[in-house]
LUMLOMAR-493735 format. One line per 10 residues: number of its first residue (from 1); their letters; for each residue x, y, z of C-alpha. Coordinates in steps of 0.001 Angstrom, whole numbers, plus 500000, padded with zeros to 6 digits. Example, Ala and Ser with C-alpha at 12.3 -4.5 7.8 and 13.67 -1.06 7.14 Angstrom:
2
1> AS> 512300,495500,507800; 513670,498940,507140
//
This chain:
105
1> MYAMIRRYEG> 499334,514016,502260; 502009,511146,502262; 502212,508195,499901; 503647,504754,500292; 504101,502439,497553; 505216,498704,498209; 506475,496567,495208; 506196,492814,495819; 507869,490636,493496; 507635,486558,493477
11> VTDADEAAKL> 504057,486449,494466; 503487,482434,494409; 499660,482694,494051; 498263,486124,493022; 494589,485068,493285; 494853,483719,496822; 497249,486732,497863; 494436,489074,496583; 491716,487274,498418; 493717,487411,501667
21> VRRNFVPLIS> 494308,491037,501391; 490947,491816,500509; 489249,489925,503347; 492003,490240,506327; 494470,493376,505332; 492108,495918,503982; 490102,495743,507500; 493300,496177,509362; 494673,499070,507322; 491249,500745,507407
31> KVPGLVAYYV> 491767,501077,511140; 494928,503249,510862; 493832,506904,511407; 494512,509108,508467; 494097,506808,505709; 493038,508616,502593; 493069,505645,500065; 494583,502234,499720; 494914,500328,496465; 496313,496993,495353
41> IDAGGGEFVS> 497461,496210,492083; 498234,492950,490256; 500693,493756,487897; 501137,490471,486483; 504246,488181,486219; 504182,487541,490115; 504266,491346,490868; 501994,493044,493413; 502055,497065,494242; 500162,498420,496896
51> VSIFKDKLKA> 499599,502432,497112; 498548,503849,500479; 497658,507718,500762; 497666,509078,504238; 497194,512444,505943; 500831,512550,507078; 504079,510680,507419; 503409,509251,510861; 500239,507735,510080; 501758,506032,506858
61> EESNRRAAGW> 504829,504863,508721; 502277,503122,511168; 500758,501503,508199; 503853,500125,506873; 504682,498589,510317; 501298,496882,510240; 501885,495803,506693; 505276,494289,507430; 503690,492592,510478; 500602,491300,508762
71> VKDNISALLP> 502572,489672,505556; 505049,488194,507814; 502360,486536,510129; 499924,485582,507442; 500873,485391,503818; 504887,485312,503781; 504532,482079,501629; 502525,483998,498961; 504707,487101,499048; 508377,485663,500005
81> NPPQVIAGEV> 510221,488606,499065; 510531,491662,501055; 508887,494888,499182; 510636,497619,497639; 509253,500716,499360; 508969,504246,498005; 507424,506943,500119; 507084,510508,500070; 505075,513660,500447; 502412,513927,497908
91> VATKRGALLT> 503131,517114,495759; 500101,517112,493199; 497017,515569,493068; 493884,515010,490971; 490338,514766,492242; 487538,514668,490084; 488030,517575,487422; 490652,519448,489446; 494418,519213,489256; 495915,520610,492222
101> STGSL> 499438,521015,493680; 500413,520693,497161; 503855,522422,496809; 506323,523452,494403; 507902,521392,491736
//
């Protein structure tokens, strides 16, 4: 699995941005093959963080392209600063009551 985290600073209207993400971006990213999970966090203070989990790196990179285009075309006034992006292979997961490792640490 591959994770991508995007951190947006300077969010001008968190409520409106969240509404638009729920209504318009979630359906878009849901169509990317290999999506495992997608979360958006309102961290307060004008900061949003999104976490995307995909089956592999290529699918995560496709989601990043779609996200960048969607933000530019739809909510750039609400998210005026480019995101800081962190991405990499998932090396451990917790699902339910089990803790699993996907590689050596």
